[in-house]
N, C-alpha and C positions, 0 to 999 in steps of 0.2 A: 582391631578396633571395637569393639562392640556400641552401636547402634543406640546411646544416649537420649532419652527424649524433654528430659529433667536439666535443662538449666541450669549450669554451678552457680556462684555469682565468685569472686577470686577471697574478698571478702565474705568474711559469714558469723563474725559479731566485732563489732572496736564499741574500746574504753575510753569519753573523754573524765580526763581528771579531772575536779571541780573541790577551792574548798566550802564555799555553804550546799547540802547541796540540796536544799530548799529551794533559795533563794535559784541559784545555776535550770535549778526544775521549772521554774514561771518567764525565766525567763528564754530554752528554746521552744516552751510551748508556748506562749506566746509569740515565737519565730516563727512556729512549724500552721500555728492553728487547734494541734491541737495540746490534750494531757499528755502528763507523763505519769505512768505506776510507777510508786517505791515500793523495790522490795528486799528485804538484804538472801544476800550468797553470800556464804561462806566468812559471816559476819561483814563483812561487808555492806553500804549503803545501797544503791542505787539505784537511777530512776532508769527507765526506760521505754528505746523509743515506739513506737505502731508501728506494725507490718503487717502487714494481711498476705497469705501463700507459703503456700511450702520452699520459692524458693525466693523469698524475700527476705534478705538483706537489715537487720536490725542488729542496736549496739546499745549500751547505754552511759549515761553520768553515772561517774563513783564518787565516793568524799576515802579517799584509800590516802593517812597519813606519808602512806610510805611509797604515793607518786600523784606526788601536783603537781599541775599546773605547768607548762610551759609555753613558754610568751615563746611563737617560732616551732615551735616539739610537729605532728603530724597535721597535715590536713585529710576535713575530711568534709566532702561533695554530699551534702543533703536534698533528695527530691521536693523543691514544690512545686505548685499552683505555675505561680506563677510566681517570678524573681523579685523585683520590684517592693512589692507588697509587704517580701517577707524583708529586707533589710527597710522598710521605713517603720513595720514592728520592732524590728534587730536597738534600733537607733534607741525607738520608746523604750523599748523596755532594761537599754542602759547598754548594749551595744556601740559599736568605732567599723564603719565604712575600712574600710582596706584597698577595696580597692572595686569598682563601682559597677553598675550591670554594664554587661560584656555581653556580646555578642559573638554567637565562636561558629558562627555559620549552620550550617546543615542541623550540631550537637547542639542547637539549641543557644539560652543564656546565662549565667553566672554572674556572680557576685562573688564578695570574699568580704567574709564581718569579724570583727574580735570579740569574742562575750566575755560578761562580766569578768572575766579568769582573765585571759590575754592568752583566749585556749582561738586561732586564727581559723573557721570554719570554712567550706566553699556551701553558699547552696546555688540546686540546678536546677531546672527547668530546661525538657528536650523540649524541641521543635516543636509547634501547637501542626 
């Protein structure tokens, strides 16, 4: 076994299908309190979640006719500094609360919100 000082994540990229990229990017930008950068890869419009560092996990919203959003699909947990303010921003931006703020002991807190396309996304903040 090699001694590897670099931490690898199980997830190295994620994509959340949406119907309207501009509206979805605005929604997630509001929820996270930081804008998403819009680019096109392989002819598919993306709005990319910001990440820093070599081991950061990131992904994008995608608007692709071949991959429509599906309610109850994969649940991704997005890192936020505080869950309740992010939940409030989600509701203000058009989202719905699926699971309110929940304490998970030493692992912090989380909530689940449905975005404007019905995707259920977790908002997680580690214990301070």
